[in-house]
Backbone and ligand atoms as CSV (ligand in chain L), in Angstrom:
chain,resi,resn,atom,element,x,y,z
A,1,MET,N,N,0.771,-21.092,-12.877
A,1,MET,CA,C,1.380,-20.155,-11.911
A,1,MET,C,C,1.772,-18.852,-12.603
A,2,GLN,N,N,2.452,-18.976,-13.738
A,2,GLN,CA,C,2.869,-17.772,-14.457
A,2,GLN,C,C,1.650,-16.996,-14.967
A,3,ASP,N,N,0.661,-17.738,-15.509
A,3,ASP,CA,C,-0.551,-17.095,-16.014
A,3,ASP,C,C,-1.247,-16.329,-14.900
A,4,GLU,N,N,-1.259,-16.956,-13.740
A,4,GLU,CA,C,-1.890,-16.344,-12.586
A,4,GLU,C,C,-1.222,-14.992,-12.280
A,5,ASP,N,N,0.110,-14.966,-12.360
A,5,ASP,CA,C,0.839,-13.737,-12.092
A,5,ASP,C,C,0.484,-12.647,-13.101
A,6,LEU,N,N,0.300,-13.059,-14.344
A,6,LEU,CA,C,0.042,-12.085,-15.402
A,6,LEU,C,C,-1.317,-11.413,-15.245
A,7,THR,N,N,-2.294,-12.198,-14.775
A,7,THR,CA,C,-3.636,-11.629,-14.694
A,7,THR,C,C,-3.883,-10.927,-13.363
A,8,LYS,N,N,-2.989,-11.099,-12.441
A,8,LYS,CA,C,-3.177,-10.531,-11.115
A,8,LYS,C,C,-2.890,-9.029,-11.149
A,9,SER,N,N,-3.823,-8.250,-10.633
A,9,SER,CA,C,-3.626,-6.807,-10.610
A,9,SER,C,C,-2.678,-6.444,-9.468
A,10,ARG,N,N,-2.039,-5.317,-9.603
A,10,ARG,CA,C,-1.113,-4.873,-8.568
A,10,ARG,C,C,-1.850,-4.397,-7.321
A,11,PHE,N,N,-3.074,-3.905,-7.514
A,11,PHE,CA,C,-3.813,-3.299,-6.412
A,11,PHE,C,C,-5.062,-4.093,-6.065
A,12,GLU,N,N,-5.391,-4.039,-4.796
A,12,GLU,CA,C,-6.537,-4.797,-4.296
A,12,GLU,C,C,-7.351,-3.839,-3.426
A,13,ILE,N,N,-8.660,-3.913,-3.501
A,13,ILE,CA,C,-9.491,-3.099,-2.608
A,13,ILE,C,C,-9.193,-3.546,-1.177
A,14,ALA,N,N,-8.897,-2.589,-0.319
A,14,ALA,CA,C,-8.466,-2.935,1.041
A,14,ALA,C,C,-9.612,-3.545,1.847
A,15,ASN,N,N,-9.235,-4.295,2.863
A,15,ASN,CA,C,-10.231,-5.022,3.661
A,15,ASN,C,C,-10.839,-4.142,4.755
A,16,LYS,N,N,-11.720,-4.777,5.508
A,16,LYS,CA,C,-12.460,-4.101,6.573
A,16,LYS,C,C,-11.494,-3.532,7.629
A,17,ASP,N,N,-10.468,-4.300,7.918
A,17,ASP,CA,C,-9.471,-3.925,8.914
A,17,ASP,C,C,-8.874,-2.543,8.610
A,18,ALA,N,N,-8.495,-2.352,7.352
A,18,ALA,CA,C,-7.890,-1.081,6.940
A,18,ALA,C,C,-8.914,0.049,7.005
A,19,ASN,N,N,-10.128,-0.242,6.582
A,19,ASN,CA,C,-11.162,0.795,6.603
A,19,ASN,C,C,-11.553,1.174,8.026
A,20,GLU,N,N,-11.543,0.188,8.906
A,20,GLU,CA,C,-11.862,0.491,10.309
A,20,GLU,C,C,-10.776,1.364,10.927
A,21,MET,N,N,-9.528,1.077,10.570
A,21,MET,CA,C,-8.426,1.894,11.091
A,21,MET,C,C,-8.534,3.329,10.571
A,22,LEU,N,N,-8.904,3.451,9.295
A,22,LEU,CA,C,-9.090,4.788,8.719
A,22,LEU,C,C,-10.147,5.560,9.506
A,23,GLU,N,N,-11.271,4.904,9.787
A,23,GLU,CA,C,-12.353,5.601,10.492
A,23,GLU,C,C,-11.958,5.955,11.918
A,24,LEU,N,N,-11.234,5.049,12.557
A,24,LEU,CA,C,-10.787,5.298,13.933
A,24,LEU,C,C,-9.875,6.537,13.986
A,25,VAL,N,N,-8.911,6.572,13.054
A,25,VAL,CA,C,-7.944,7.676,13.023
A,25,VAL,C,C,-8.640,8.981,12.632
A,26,ARG,N,N,-9.522,8.883,11.647
A,26,ARG,CA,C,-10.228,10.081,11.187
A,26,ARG,C,C,-11.077,10.661,12.319
A,27,ASP,N,N,-11.823,9.793,13.009
A,27,ASP,CA,C,-12.683,10.259,14.099
A,27,ASP,C,C,-11.887,10.939,15.199
A,28,LYS,N,N,-10.726,10.366,15.478
A,28,LYS,CA,C,-9.961,10.870,16.624
A,28,LYS,C,C,-9.199,12.162,16.307
A,29,TRP,N,N,-8.626,12.265,15.088
A,29,TRP,CA,C,-7.721,13.394,14.844
A,29,TRP,C,C,-8.109,14.315,13.678
A,30,PHE,N,N,-8.975,13.870,12.796
A,30,PHE,CA,C,-9.152,14.632,11.549
A,30,PHE,C,C,-10.620,14.917,11.245
A,31,SER,N,N,-11.270,15.642,12.128
A,31,SER,CA,C,-12.701,15.893,11.909
A,31,SER,C,C,-12.923,16.707,10.629
A,32,HIS,N,N,-11.916,17.486,10.203
A,32,HIS,CA,C,-12.102,18.273,8.966
A,32,HIS,C,C,-12.148,17.373,7.727
A,33,LEU,N,N,-11.809,16.086,7.909
A,33,LEU,CA,C,-11.875,15.158,6.767
A,33,LEU,C,C,-13.139,14.294,6.794
A,34,ASP,N,N,-14.068,14.663,7.680
A,34,ASP,CA,C,-15.300,13.878,7.836
A,34,ASP,C,C,-15.982,13.557,6.510
A,35,ASN,N,N,-16.023,14.537,5.620
A,35,ASN,CA,C,-16.747,14.332,4.360
A,35,ASN,C,C,-15.859,13.890,3.212
A,36,ALA,N,N,-14.582,13.684,3.477
A,36,ALA,CA,C,-13.680,13.252,2.396
A,36,ALA,C,C,-13.960,11.792,2.068
A,37,ARG,N,N,-14.059,11.501,0.780
A,37,ARG,CA,C,-14.287,10.111,0.365
A,37,ARG,C,C,-12.925,9.504,0.050
A,38,ILE,N,N,-12.518,8.580,0.882
A,38,ILE,CA,C,-11.165,8.022,0.772
A,38,ILE,C,C,-11.250,6.538,0.412
A,39,GLN,N,N,-10.690,6.188,-0.715
A,39,GLN,CA,C,-10.651,4.786,-1.139
A,39,GLN,C,C,-9.290,4.198,-0.756
A,40,ILE,N,N,-9.294,3.081,-0.075
A,40,ILE,CA,C,-8.014,2.464,0.294
A,40,ILE,C,C,-7.717,1.297,-0.633
A,41,LEU,N,N,-6.514,1.258,-1.150
A,41,LEU,CA,C,-6.059,0.133,-1.968
A,41,LEU,C,C,-4.827,-0.489,-1.326
A,42,PHE,N,N,-4.784,-1.819,-1.326
A,42,PHE,CA,C,-3.559,-2.507,-0.929
A,42,PHE,C,C,-2.658,-2.596,-2.148
A,43,ASP,N,N,-1.400,-2.228,-1.969
A,43,ASP,CA,C,-0.405,-2.398,-3.025
A,43,ASP,C,C,0.270,-3.747,-2.780
A,44,LEU,N,N,0.227,-4.612,-3.786
A,44,LEU,CA,C,0.761,-5.968,-3.608
A,44,LEU,C,C,2.238,-6.058,-3.982
A,45,LYS,N,N,2.764,-4.981,-4.536
A,45,LYS,CA,C,4.195,-4.991,-4.888
A,45,LYS,C,C,4.936,-3.981,-4.034
A,46,SER,N,N,6.222,-4.232,-3.857
A,46,SER,CA,C,6.997,-3.289,-3.059
A,46,SER,C,C,7.247,-2.032,-3.880
A,47,ARG,N,N,7.002,-0.898,-3.268
A,47,ARG,CA,C,7.261,0.375,-3.929
A,47,ARG,C,C,8.439,1.024,-3.207
A,48,MET,N,N,9.476,1.315,-3.972
A,48,MET,CA,C,10.699,1.793,-3.346
A,48,MET,C,C,10.919,3.275,-3.642
A,49,LYS,N,N,11.545,3.940,-2.667
A,49,LYS,CA,C,12.050,5.288,-2.905
A,49,LYS,C,C,13.527,5.191,-2.564
A,50,GLY,N,N,14.364,5.077,-3.574
A,50,GLY,CA,C,15.765,4.760,-3.346
A,50,GLY,C,C,15.845,3.365,-2.768
A,51,ALA,N,N,16.493,3.242,-1.601
A,51,ALA,CA,C,16.633,1.918,-0.987
A,51,ALA,C,C,15.540,1.671,0.040
A,52,ARG,N,N,14.634,2.621,0.176
A,52,ARG,CA,C,13.647,2.519,1.245
A,52,ARG,C,C,12.275,2.126,0.712
A,53,LEU,N,N,11.662,1.214,1.415
A,53,LEU,CA,C,10.315,0.772,1.050
A,53,LEU,C,C,9.285,1.806,1.516
A,54,ILE,N,N,8.317,2.089,0.638
A,54,ILE,CA,C,7.241,3.020,0.993
A,54,ILE,C,C,6.094,2.215,1.603
A,55,LEU,N,N,5.737,2.525,2.847
A,55,LEU,CA,C,4.682,1.768,3.527
A,55,LEU,C,C,3.291,2.222,3.104
A,56,GLY,N,N,3.178,3.517,2.807
A,56,GLY,CA,C,1.884,4.051,2.419
A,56,GLY,C,C,2.054,5.354,1.676
A,57,ARG,N,N,1.042,5.707,0.913
A,57,ARG,CA,C,1.056,7.017,0.263
A,57,ARG,C,C,-0.383,7.381,-0.052
A,58,ILE,N,N,-0.595,8.680,-0.200
A,58,ILE,CA,C,-1.965,9.117,-0.474
A,58,ILE,C,C,-1.934,10.102,-1.628
A,59,MET,N,N,-2.905,9.986,-2.516
A,59,MET,CA,C,-2.968,10.938,-3.631
A,59,MET,C,C,-4.379,11.496,-3.735
A,60,LYS,N,N,-4.469,12.732,-4.198
A,60,LYS,CA,C,-5.811,13.267,-4.418
A,60,LYS,C,C,-6.278,12.793,-5.778
A,61,ALA,N,N,-7.578,12.616,-5.889
A,61,ALA,CA,C,-8.133,12.074,-7.129
A,61,ALA,C,C,-8.172,13.150,-8.209
A,62,ASN,N,N,-7.807,12.775,-9.423
A,62,ASN,CA,C,-8.029,13.669,-10.558
A,62,ASN,C,C,-9.387,13.322,-11.184
A,63,ASP,N,N,-9.738,13.995,-12.255
A,63,ASP,CA,C,-11.062,13.773,-12.864
A,63,ASP,C,C,-11.249,12.322,-13.302
A,64,LEU,N,N,-10.177,11.747,-13.839
A,64,LEU,CA,C,-10.271,10.375,-14.325
A,64,LEU,C,C,-10.564,9.409,-13.173
A,65,ILE,N,N,-9.825,9.562,-12.086
A,65,ILE,CA,C,-10.029,8.678,-10.925
A,65,ILE,C,C,-11.428,8.877,-10.341
A,66,ARG,N,N,-11.873,10.116,-10.304
A,66,ARG,CA,C,-13.241,10.370,-9.814
A,66,ARG,C,C,-14.258,9.607,-10.658
A,67,ARG,N,N,-14.075,9.689,-11.968
A,67,ARG,CA,C,-15.015,8.999,-12.866
A,67,ARG,C,C,-14.960,7.483,-12.642
A,68,LEU,N,N,-13.749,6.961,-12.500
A,68,LEU,CA,C,-13.594,5.510,-12.372
A,68,LEU,C,C,-14.032,4.977,-11.010
A,69,THR,N,N,-14.156,5.857,-10.043
A,69,THR,CA,C,-14.559,5.388,-8.703
A,69,THR,C,C,-15.979,5.813,-8.358
A,70,ASP,N,N,-16.717,6.344,-9.343
A,70,ASP,CA,C,-18.046,6.858,-8.971
A,70,ASP,C,C,-19.083,5.767,-8.734
A,71,HIS,N,N,-18.706,4.505,-8.966
A,71,HIS,CA,C,-19.630,3.451,-8.569
A,71,HIS,C,C,-19.441,3.101,-7.088
A,72,PHE,N,N,-18.346,3.561,-6.505
A,72,PHE,CA,C,-18.142,3.382,-5.059
A,72,PHE,C,C,-18.768,4.542,-4.272
A,73,TYR,N,N,-18.550,5.746,-4.804
A,73,TYR,CA,C,-19.024,6.949,-4.126
A,73,TYR,C,C,-19.679,7.849,-5.164
A,74,PRO,N,N,-20.819,8.459,-4.838
A,74,PRO,CA,C,-21.394,9.393,-5.811
A,74,PRO,C,C,-20.405,10.534,-6.077
A,75,GLY,N,N,-20.083,10.779,-7.328
A,75,GLY,CA,C,-19.121,11.834,-7.665
A,75,GLY,C,C,-17.683,11.356,-7.610
A,76,GLY,N,N,-17.466,10.107,-7.226
A,76,GLY,CA,C,-16.103,9.561,-7.172
A,76,GLY,C,C,-15.417,9.886,-5.864
A,77,CYS,N,N,-14.248,9.281,-5.657
A,77,CYS,CA,C,-13.554,9.507,-4.383
A,77,CYS,C,C,-12.665,10.746,-4.457
A,78,ASP,N,N,-12.315,11.270,-3.305
A,78,ASP,CA,C,-11.461,12.468,-3.220
A,78,ASP,C,C,-9.995,12.096,-3.077
A,79,TYR,N,N,-9.749,10.991,-2.428
A,79,TYR,CA,C,-8.361,10.561,-2.221
A,79,TYR,C,C,-8.248,9.053,-2.432
A,80,ILE,N,N,-7.066,8.628,-2.803
A,80,ILE,CA,C,-6.763,7.195,-2.768
A,80,ILE,C,C,-5.598,6.997,-1.815
A,81,LEU,N,N,-5.815,6.125,-0.855
A,81,LEU,CA,C,-4.774,5.796,0.116
A,81,LEU,C,C,-4.208,4.419,-0.246
A,82,PHE,N,N,-2.922,4.368,-0.528
A,82,PHE,CA,C,-2.264,3.103,-0.867
A,82,PHE,C,C,-1.524,2.589,0.358
A,83,LEU,N,N,-1.715,1.321,0.667
A,83,LEU,CA,C,-0.996,0.717,1.790
A,83,LEU,C,C,-0.272,-0.530,1.305
A,84,ASP,N,N,0.965,-0.693,1.711
A,84,ASP,CA,C,1.691,-1.922,1.382
A,84,ASP,C,C,0.992,-3.081,2.103
A,85,LYS,N,N,0.535,-4.061,1.322
A,85,LYS,CA,C,-0.291,-5.119,1.920
A,85,LYS,C,C,0.503,-5.988,2.890
A,86,ILE,N,N,1.720,-6.346,2.516
A,86,ILE,CA,C,2.504,-7.205,3.406
A,86,ILE,C,C,2.757,-6.496,4.728
A,87,ALA,N,N,3.166,-5.237,4.629
A,87,ALA,CA,C,3.438,-4.489,5.855
A,87,ALA,C,C,2.176,-4.422,6.714
A,88,PHE,N,N,1.079,-4.059,6.078
A,88,PHE,CA,C,-0.154,-3.833,6.837
A,88,PHE,C,C,-0.721,-5.126,7.412
A,89,MET,N,N,-0.707,-6.189,6.614
A,89,MET,CA,C,-1.365,-7.426,7.036
A,89,MET,C,C,-0.451,-8.357,7.830
A,90,MET,N,N,0.867,-8.300,7.553
A,90,MET,CA,C,1.743,-9.299,8.167
A,90,MET,C,C,2.690,-8.735,9.215
A,91,VAL,N,N,2.993,-7.449,9.110
A,91,VAL,CA,C,4.060,-6.925,9.959
A,91,VAL,C,C,3.548,-5.966,11.037
A,92,MET,N,N,2.651,-5.098,10.666
A,92,MET,CA,C,2.288,-4.012,11.570
A,92,MET,C,C,1.396,-4.460,12.719
A,93,GLN,N,N,1.690,-3.887,13.872
A,93,GLN,CA,C,0.780,-4.023,15.006
A,93,GLN,C,C,-0.266,-2.923,14.871
A,94,GLU,N,N,-1.310,-3.009,15.675
A,94,GLU,CA,C,-2.370,-1.993,15.597
A,94,GLU,C,C,-1.798,-0.586,15.771
A,95,SER,N,N,-0.839,-0.452,16.698
A,95,SER,CA,C,-0.277,0.881,16.948
A,95,SER,C,C,0.482,1.394,15.723
A,96,ASP,N,N,1.155,0.485,14.989
A,96,ASP,CA,C,1.870,0.899,13.770
A,96,ASP,C,C,0.874,1.341,12.701
A,97,LYS,N,N,-0.217,0.572,12.569
A,97,LYS,CA,C,-1.238,0.896,11.564
A,97,LYS,C,C,-1.805,2.283,11.832
A,98,LYS,N,N,-2.033,2.542,13.100
A,98,LYS,CA,C,-2.571,3.837,13.491
A,98,LYS,C,C,-1.592,4.947,13.119
A,99,ARG,N,N,-0.302,4.728,13.391
A,99,ARG,CA,C,0.707,5.747,13.081
A,99,ARG,C,C,0.800,5.989,11.579
A,100,LEU,N,N,0.742,4.913,10.812
A,100,LEU,CA,C,0.863,5.050,9.361
A,100,LEU,C,C,-0.341,5.800,8.774
A,101,VAL,N,N,-1.537,5.359,9.142
A,101,VAL,CA,C,-2.740,5.989,8.591
A,101,VAL,C,C,-2.795,7.461,9.032
A,102,ARG,N,N,-2.386,7.723,10.262
A,102,ARG,CA,C,-2.397,9.102,10.759
A,102,ARG,C,C,-1.409,9.960,9.969
A,103,HIS,N,N,-0.247,9.395,9.664
A,103,HIS,CA,C,0.723,10.132,8.850
A,103,HIS,C,C,0.119,10.469,7.484
A,104,GLU,N,N,-0.523,9.479,6.875
A,104,GLU,CA,C,-1.072,9.701,5.529
A,104,GLU,C,C,-2.195,10.736,5.552
A,105,LEU,N,N,-3.065,10.652,6.541
A,105,LEU,CA,C,-4.172,11.623,6.605
A,105,LEU,C,C,-3.664,13.034,6.894
A,106,ARG,N,N,-2.506,13.112,7.524
A,106,ARG,CA,C,-1.900,14.414,7.793
A,106,ARG,C,C,-1.609,15.151,6.475
A,107,HIS,N,N,-1.470,14.412,5.391
A,107,HIS,CA,C,-1.221,15.013,4.075
A,107,HIS,C,C,-2.468,15.684,3.487
A,108,CYS,N,N,-3.640,15.357,4.042
A,108,CYS,CA,C,-4.886,15.823,3.424
A,108,CYS,C,C,-5.352,17.116,4.063
A,109,VAL,N,N,-5.590,18.120,3.245
A,109,VAL,CA,C,-6.127,19.373,3.781
A,109,VAL,C,C,-7.381,19.771,3.013
A,110,TYR,N,N,-8.239,20.445,3.717
A,110,TYR,CA,C,-9.496,20.878,3.122
A,110,TYR,C,C,-9.459,22.389,2.932
A,111,ASN,N,N,-9.623,22.806,1.696
A,111,ASN,CA,C,-9.632,24.237,1.395
A,111,ASN,C,C,-10.921,24.564,0.639
A,112,PRO,N,N,-11.953,25.028,1.382
A,112,PRO,CA,C,-13.274,25.218,0.763
A,112,PRO,C,C,-13.274,26.233,-0.371
A,113,ASP,N,N,-12.258,27.106,-0.419
A,113,ASP,CA,C,-12.219,28.137,-1.467
A,113,ASP,C,C,-11.639,27.632,-2.784
A,114,ALA,N,N,-10.982,26.492,-2.736
A,114,ALA,CA,C,-10.342,25.996,-3.964
A,114,ALA,C,C,-11.363,25.272,-4.838
A,115,GLU,N,N,-11.054,25.184,-6.130
A,115,GLU,CA,C,-11.954,24.501,-7.055
A,115,GLU,C,C,-12.103,23.032,-6.631
A,116,ASN,N,N,-10.966,22.404,-6.344
A,116,ASN,CA,C,-10.993,21.084,-5.712
A,116,ASN,C,C,-10.569,21.285,-4.262
A,117,PRO,N,N,-11.542,21.268,-3.335
A,117,PRO,CA,C,-11.207,21.621,-1.947
A,117,PRO,C,C,-10.300,20.620,-1.247
A,118,TRP,N,N,-10.174,19.406,-1.816
A,118,TRP,CA,C,-9.368,18.378,-1.160
A,118,TRP,C,C,-7.946,18.435,-1.714
A,119,GLN,N,N,-7.049,18.923,-0.896
A,119,GLN,CA,C,-5.677,19.160,-1.337
A,119,GLN,C,C,-4.695,18.233,-0.627
A,120,ILE,N,N,-3.478,18.228,-1.161
A,120,ILE,CA,C,-2.402,17.448,-0.528
A,120,ILE,C,C,-1.339,18.411,-0.006
A,121,LEU,N,N,-0.934,18.169,1.216
A,121,LEU,CA,C,0.114,18.960,1.843
A,121,LEU,C,C,1.372,18.097,1.922
A,122,GLN,N,N,2.497,18.639,1.477
A,122,GLN,CA,C,3.747,17.868,1.546
A,122,GLN,C,C,4.468,18.166,2.866
A,123,HIS,N,N,5.317,17.248,3.260
A,123,HIS,CA,C,6.166,17.535,4.432
A,123,HIS,C,C,7.598,17.597,3.937
A,124,ASP,N,N,8.370,18.531,4.446
A,124,ASP,CA,C,9.724,18.676,3.895
A,124,ASP,C,C,10.747,17.803,4.612
A,125,ILE,N,N,10.429,17.367,5.823
A,125,ILE,CA,C,11.297,16.368,6.451
A,125,ILE,C,C,10.611,15.010,6.365
A,126,GLU,N,N,11.243,13.979,6.908
A,126,GLU,CA,C,10.701,12.608,6.831
A,126,GLU,C,C,9.266,12.508,7.338
A,127,ASP,N,N,8.931,13.325,8.296
A,127,ASP,CA,C,7.620,13.229,8.918
A,127,ASP,C,C,7.166,14.640,9.304
A,128,PHE,N,N,5.891,14.779,9.580
A,128,PHE,CA,C,5.375,16.054,10.059
A,128,PHE,C,C,5.830,16.235,11.510
A,129,GLU,N,N,6.069,17.467,11.872
A,129,GLU,CA,C,6.549,17.729,13.230
A,129,GLU,C,C,5.569,17.204,14.282
A,130,ILE,N,N,4.305,17.420,14.007
A,130,ILE,CA,C,3.275,16.981,14.968
A,130,ILE,C,C,3.294,15.445,15.120
A,131,GLU,N,N,3.591,14.752,14.010
A,131,GLU,CA,C,3.664,13.287,14.070
A,131,GLU,C,C,4.892,12.838,14.859
A,132,ILE,N,N,5.990,13.548,14.666
A,132,ILE,CA,C,7.210,13.198,15.414
A,132,ILE,C,C,6.915,13.276,16.907
A,133,ASN,N,N,6.175,14.312,17.291
A,133,ASN,CA,C,5.807,14.447,18.706
A,133,ASN,C,C,4.883,13.323,19.157
A,134,LEU,N,N,3.905,12.997,18.309
A,134,LEU,CA,C,2.953,11.941,18.680
A,134,LEU,C,C,3.626,10.568,18.735
A,135,ASN,N,N,4.729,10.408,17.980
A,135,ASN,CA,C,5.405,9.104,17.924
A,135,ASN,C,C,6.594,9.002,18.877
A,136,GLN,N,N,6.689,9.965,19.779
A,136,GLN,CA,C,7.850,9.995,20.670
A,136,GLN,C,C,8.046,8.710,21.473
A,137,ASP,N,N,6.953,8.017,21.767
A,137,ASP,CA,C,7.061,6.772,22.535
A,137,ASP,C,C,7.702,5.649,21.724
A,138,ASN,N,N,7.704,5.790,20.392
A,138,ASN,CA,C,8.283,4.737,19.550
A,138,ASN,C,C,8.788,5.355,18.233
A,139,PRO,N,N,9.832,6.163,18.316
A,139,PRO,CA,C,10.261,6.909,17.119
A,139,PRO,C,C,10.772,6.015,15.994
A,140,GLY,N,N,11.213,4.793,16.314
A,140,GLY,CA,C,11.780,3.928,15.281
A,140,GLY,C,C,10.758,2.991,14.642
A,141,TRP,N,N,9.459,3.242,14.880
A,141,TRP,CA,C,8.418,2.280,14.449
A,141,TRP,C,C,8.502,2.000,12.950
A,142,ALA,N,N,8.639,3.054,12.140
A,142,ALA,CA,C,8.574,2.871,10.682
A,142,ALA,C,C,9.798,2.108,10.177
A,143,LYS,N,N,10.945,2.452,10.751
A,143,LYS,CA,C,12.189,1.790,10.347
A,143,LYS,C,C,12.089,0.283,10.573
A,144,ARG,N,N,11.564,-0.094,11.737
A,144,ARG,CA,C,11.433,-1.510,12.078
A,144,ARG,C,C,10.464,-2.200,11.108
A,145,VAL,N,N,9.316,-1.564,10.867
A,145,VAL,CA,C,8.324,-2.163,9.968
A,145,VAL,C,C,8.908,-2.307,8.557
A,146,VAL,N,N,9.599,-1.266,8.099
A,146,VAL,CA,C,10.203,-1.299,6.754
A,146,VAL,C,C,11.189,-2.459,6.667
A,147,GLN,N,N,12.031,-2.603,7.691
A,147,GLN,CA,C,13.065,-3.642,7.658
A,147,GLN,C,C,12.447,-5.035,7.571
A,148,VAL,N,N,11.475,-5.297,8.447
A,148,VAL,CA,C,10.855,-6.631,8.473
A,148,VAL,C,C,10.124,-6.894,7.151
A,149,THR,N,N,9.431,-5.876,6.648
A,149,THR,CA,C,8.681,-6.057,5.395
A,149,THR,C,C,9.633,-6.325,4.231
A,150,MET,N,N,10.734,-5.580,4.191
A,150,MET,CA,C,11.702,-5.792,3.109
A,150,MET,C,C,12.294,-7.201,3.183
A,151,ASP,N,N,12.486,-7.702,4.397
A,151,ASP,CA,C,12.982,-9.081,4.557
A,151,ASP,C,C,11.981,-10.077,3.972
A,152,ILE,N,N,10.695,-9.832,4.221
A,152,ILE,CA,C,9.670,-10.748,3.689
A,152,ILE,C,C,9.665,-10.701,2.158
A,153,TYR,N,N,9.744,-9.496,1.590
A,153,TYR,CA,C,9.812,-9.388,0.123
A,153,TYR,C,C,11.027,-10.149,-0.427
A,154,ALA,N,N,12.158,-10.004,0.273
A,154,ALA,CA,C,13.377,-10.681,-0.183
A,154,ALA,C,C,13.207,-12.198,-0.137
A,155,GLN,N,N,12.591,-12.683,0.942
A,155,GLN,CA,C,12.342,-14.133,1.072
A,155,GLN,C,C,11.417,-14.623,-0.035
A,156,GLN,N,N,10.380,-13.836,-0.308
A,156,GLN,CA,C,9.419,-14.232,-1.358
A,156,GLN,C,C,10.124,-14.314,-2.710
A,157,LYS,N,N,10.999,-13.345,-2.951
A,157,LYS,CA,C,11.731,-13.320,-4.216
A,157,LYS,C,C,12.613,-14.565,-4.321
A,158,GLU,N,N,13.256,-14.877,-3.195
A,158,GLU,CA,C,14.135,-16.051,-3.149
A,158,GLU,C,C,13.333,-17.318,-3.424
A,159,SER,N,N,12.188,-17.475,-2.754
A,159,SER,CA,C,11.416,-18.708,-2.931
A,159,SER,C,C,10.802,-18.737,-4.323
A,160,GLY,N,N,10.503,-17.567,-4.895
A,160,GLY,CA,C,10.027,-17.497,-6.277
A,160,GLY,C,C,11.078,-18.019,-7.227
A,161,LYS,N,N,12.321,-17.605,-6.974
A,161,LYS,CA,C,13.456,-18.042,-7.814
A,161,LYS,C,C,13.619,-19.554,-7.734
A,162,THR,N,N,13.544,-20.077,-6.507
A,162,THR,CA,C,13.712,-21.525,-6.322
A,162,THR,C,C,12.645,-22.278,-7.105
A,163,LYS,N,N,11.394,-21.786,-7.009
A,163,LYS,CA,C,10.295,-22.438,-7.728
A,163,LYS,C,C,10.552,-22.403,-9.227
A,164,LYS,N,N,11.047,-21.239,-9.706
A,164,LYS,CA,C,11.305,-21.061,-11.124
A,164,LYS,C,C,12.396,-22.035,-11.579
A,165,ASP,N,N,13.465,-22.133,-10.762
A,165,ASP,CA,C,14.565,-23.052,-11.085
A,165,ASP,C,C,14.035,-24.478,-11.171
A,166,LYS,N,N,13.177,-24.825,-10.189
A,166,LYS,CA,C,12.615,-26.167,-10.146
A,166,LYS,C,C,11.794,-26.408,-11.409
A,167,ARG,N,N,11.002,-25.388,-11.783
A,167,ARG,CA,C,10.177,-25.506,-12.992
A,167,ARG,C,C,11.049,-25.723,-14.220
A,168,ASN,N,N,12.122,-24.939,-14.288
A,168,ASN,CA,C,13.027,-25.065,-15.430
A,168,ASN,C,C,13.632,-26.461,-15.497
A,169,THR,N,N,14.036,-26.971,-14.337
A,169,THR,CA,C,14.615,-28.311,-14.294
A,169,THR,C,C,13.583,-29.334,-14.759
A,170,GLU,N,N,12.339,-29.185,-14.243
A,170,GLU,CA,C,11.272,-30.106,-14.636
A,170,GLU,C,C,11.041,-30.058,-16.142
A,171,ASN,N,N,11.083,-28.847,-16.695
A,171,ASN,CA,C,10.884,-28.698,-18.140
A,171,ASN,C,C,11.970,-29.402,-18.933
A,172,VAL,N,N,13.207,-29.259,-18.458
A,172,VAL,CA,C,14.331,-29.896,-19.156
A,172,VAL,C,C,14.138,-31.409,-19.146
A,173,VAL,N,N,13.762,-31.927,-17.955
A,173,VAL,CA,C,13.538,-33.374,-17.827
A,173,VAL,C,C,12.437,-33.808,-18.790
A,174,LEU,N,N,11.356,-33.020,-18.816
A,174,LEU,CA,C,10.222,-33.313,-19.683
A,174,LEU,C,C,10.642,-33.325,-21.153
A,175,MET,N,N,11.432,-32.300,-21.523
A,175,MET,CA,C,11.876,-32.200,-22.910
A,175,MET,C,C,12.750,-33.393,-23.284
A,176,LYS,N,N,13.593,-33.776,-22.334
A,176,LYS,CA,C,14.482,-34.924,-22.593
A,176,LYS,C,C,13.646,-36.174,-22.811
A,177,ARG,N,N,12.641,-36.329,-21.941
A,177,ARG,CA,C,11.758,-37.495,-22.054
A,177,ARG,C,C,11.079,-37.508,-23.418
A,178,ARG,N,N,10.584,-36.321,-23.804
A,178,ARG,CA,C,9.890,-36.217,-25.086
A,178,ARG,C,C,10.816,-36.621,-26.226
A,179,LYS,N,N,12.051,-36.149,-26.086
A,179,LYS,CA,C,13.046,-36.435,-27.128
A,179,LYS,C,C,13.215,-37.944,-27.275
A,180,VAL,N,N,13.313,-38.547,-26.097
A,180,VAL,CA,C,13.474,-40.008,-26.100
A,180,VAL,C,C,12.268,-40.661,-26.782
A,181,ALA,N,N,11.066,-40.175,-26.380
A,181,ALA,CA,C,9.841,-40.752,-26.930
A,181,ALA,C,C,9.775,-40.573,-28.452
A,182,ASN,N,N,10.246,-39.397,-28.904
A,182,ASN,CA,C,10.217,-39.139,-30.351
A,182,ASN,C,C,11.116,-40.089,-31.125
A,183,VAL,N,N,12.224,-40.435,-30.503
A,183,VAL,CA,C,13.148,-41.352,-31.165
A,183,VAL,C,C,12.512,-42.730,-31.128
L,1,ZN,ZN,ZN,4.373,11.493,4.003
């Protein structure tokens, strides 16, 4: 079990579900990103910003990432989209997934005059104004998803601890037995 944890990577290539959502959102709202090569990775660990869990984030690729991803896309990918796997696979409804992916793609801008035309745009408030308007029917969606996901992480941590305690107890019993056998 412990060995398994050590060899397990933090990131996983995202599944068909995530890629289909990306294409759906891109087709509907972001035609200027048609040619952007976006690699989606599931993050298997909770990423926190203060006390808040980050559901997703997007980064533009640097030269190194382009080189390392050029077996997926000729010339490498332009962006990497990270999604919290538990949130995406266990907590979010389709409408939440759409809102999250749309928020992340909102960060991507295309500037044909720049050396690297694929840029990242920051938002100075929690969300882009246009997204706040689009999410008016369910403004608390992210808060709810974050809360439920954080609860699942907490439960997993708790059950991990219990397993560890059990293992430790088993080891002590084993050691005691060995001691007896040695005598
Ligand atoms: Zn953002």
